[in-house]
C-alpha positions, 0 to 999 in steps of 0.5 A, a space after each residue: 152820722 147821717 146815713 141817708 140825706 135829703 139832696 135838696 137839704 144838702 144843696 140849700 145848706 151848701 148854697 146858704 154857706 156859699 152865699 155867706 162866705 162870698 159876701 163876707 169875702 167881699 169885705 175881707 180882702 179890702 180890709 187886709 190890703 187897704 189896712 197895710 196901705 194906710 199904715 204905710 202912708 202913716 209911716 211915711 207921715 211919721 218919718 217925714 212929718 209932712 201933713 199931706 201924708 197924714 191927710 192921705 192916711 186918714 182918708 184911706 183909714 176912713 174907708 178901711 173903717 167902713 169896710 171893716 165894720 161890715 166884714 165883722 158882721 158877715 163873719 160872725 153869721 158865717 161862724 154861727 152857721 157851723 152850729 145851725 146848718 152843719 152840726 154833724 160836721 161840728 160834732 165830728 171835728 169840733 175838737 179840732 176845727 174849733 181850736 183855731 177859731 177860738 184862738 182867732 176870737 180870743 187873741 186876734 179879734 181882741 187885739 184888733 178891737 183894742 188898737 182900732 179904737 186908738 187908730 181911729 180916735 187917738 190922732 190928737 190924744 197919743 203921740 205920733 209913734 204910739 198911734 203908728 204902732 196902734 195902726 200896725 198892731 190893728 193890721 197885724 191883728 186882722 192878719 192874725 185873725 185871717 191866719 187862724 181862720 185859714 188854719 182851720 180851712 187848711 185842715 179841712 183840705 189836709 187833715 193832720 195832727 188828729 186821731 179818731 176816737 170811736 168812743 165819742 165818734 169824734 176826731 180829736 187833736 193830738 198835735 196842735 202844731 201839726 194843724 197850725 204849721 202844716 205846709 198847706 196852712 202856712 202857704 194858704 195863709 201867705 197866698 190868701 193874705 198877700 193876694 188880698 193886698 192886691 185888692 187893696 192896691 187896685 182899690 186905691 189906684 182905682 179911686 185915686 184915678 177917679 179923682 184924676 178923671 174929675 180933675 180933683 185932689 191931684 196931688 193926693 191921688 198921685 201920691 196914693 197911686 205911687 204907694 199903691 202901685 209899688 205895693 201892689 206890684 210887690 204883692 203880685 210878685 209874692 202872690 206868684 211865688 205863693 201861688 206856685 207853692 199852692 199848685 204844688 200842695 194841691 198836686 200832692 194833697 188834692 190831685 182831683 182838684 188839680 185835674 179839675 183846675 186844668 180840665 185834665 181827664 187823662 193823666 199825662 207825662 210832660 203834661 202841658 198847662 192850659 194858658 187859655 181854653 174853652 171846655 167842650 160842653 158835650 163832655 158829660 163823663 170822664 170816660 165818654 170819649 169826647 174831647 175835653 176842649 173845643 179850643 186851648 192854648 197850652 204851655 208844654 210840660 209846665 203842668 208837670 213842672 208845677 205839680 211835681 217839680 220835674 218837666 217830664 213827670 206824670 200828672 194824674 188825670 180824672 181817669 186815673 183817680 177814678 179807675 185807680 190805674 196808677 202807682 202810689 209813691 210807696 210803690 203799691 197799686 192805687 185803689 180805684 174809687 169803687 174800692 175806696 167806697 167799699 173800704 169806707 163802708 167797711 169802716 162805717 160798719 166797723 164803727 157801728 159794730 164797735 159802738 154796739 160792742 161798747 154798749 154790750 161791754 164786749 171788749 174782745 169784739 171791741 178790739 176786733 172792730 177797732 182794728 178793722 176801723 183803724 185799717 180802713 179809716 183813711 177811706 171813712 168818708 168814701 163810705 157815704 159816696 154813692 157813685 164814683 162820679 160823685 168824687 169829681 168836682 164841678 169841672 167847668 166852675 173850677 177850671 174857669 175860676 182858676 184861669 180867670 184868677 190867673 189871667 187877671 193876676 197877670 193883668 194886675 202886674 202889667 197895671 201896677 207897672 204901668 201906673 207906677 212908671 206913668 206916675 213917676 214920668 208925669 204921664 198919668 195925669 193926662 192919660 185918660 184911658 189909663 185912668 179909666 182902666 184903673 177905675 174899672 179894674 176895681 171890680 176885676 180885683 174882686 172877681 179874681 179874689 172870689 175866683 180864688 176861693 171858688 177854686 179852693 172850695 168848689 175844687 175839693 167837692 164833694 168833701 167837707 174834710 178831704 177823704 174823711 167827711 163828705 159834705 152830704 154827711 156834715 149837715 144838720 137835720 133841718 127842714 129844707 124849707 127853713 134853710 130856704 127861708 134863711 137863705 133868702 133872708 141872708 141874701 136880703 140882709 147881706 145885699 142891704 149891707 153891701 149897698 149901704 157900704 157902697 153908698 157910704 164909701 161913695 159919699 166919703 170918696 165924693 167928699 174927698 180927703 179933708 184936713 183933720 
């Protein structure tokens, strides 16, 4: 494990992975959302036999294909980075983290690759029903791909089903199902995939509204909006439910992240939820006496209800979590951050002493050091933390990302309801303001989706694996300059791919739906 690190290397390695992940996530939500919508449209075609629905499904399928191809390219690069930039992380937890990624590649990816060929090229070569099954299996494959990647990510947020082997200095899986079916993993999968459906729905409504603005393809646009608005509204309601479960899981497993999401510096009973707020830029420390907000609108007791399912429950703040002035669920006094750091250092030293005894074949000393390591291993990662304040994630980025995501989620619910009823009442075709609102909502959907991942990943800093491995201890021994060079190379490459995708999509949209 790394004992001392170059801070600039850590920051550039984080920046490179963040760049890759955020570009990749520009393509994934549309793949998951648009895929289901076009499958629904093809289902309507098979059930009704109306060729107009076949044309509609084929048009959205074409846009799906462009987006899918670029998403695969960025995703492969991101997985390679675990080996190039995060080799210590990969060594430390590769036996666990690699398993779901291997399943994703062997099962889900091959499933997608098999049936996507039939979906695109089999319209006139196979029966309607077989083609429809192939379309749905392609979407199922894409969703399963997301499942296993999210299982791996959820394990980083809530490590379970593992034990540490001091002989190999690796964490090893002893319960696969504890990893795959952890409550964090299951909820993260549903919340992420269903929220991606919203991106697909907004995209379809926005593009269809462009046709209405241009007074083209009116019937195609209106039937697309009808399907997408109803689908998007359903997805939004389900996202509210999974989002509530996510907040509860964060409160139970990652209380520091929840405190950052709400700008909660001091723990409270009957804690209010910030509906809207502006953080105080003068507040530099959790205990500097400055007020956390310049302005805020709060919902009384709502945060307690979300976090603990009781309106009068106490919610931990940053001060509690750093100073340790609270009681654990088992009734014991919580350790302060400084105490956890000391126990982490004891665990790291015990590991070093164990390894030394192992080399010298001193079994008695090995047993002593193993007992010390086991007693303190839950704080192992804290041993790499230099300052308790380093345990606080970036408050501003986490807080604003969370609230932007929530506010836009509420906006999309209103948008879907308005679009659906205006289309059913025949009003949408003449409502230019609504058409433009739907069109400009496309980038807002991407903003909301990216904000969600910022909350998930930035909010758990400084941890690569919660409480076990901080980011600074997971990097490879590289020259900072080499990471900087590849950062800008990836920036150029991904930007070119994004511009190319947008250009191809715009060209296809301008051409419009065509009879097969």
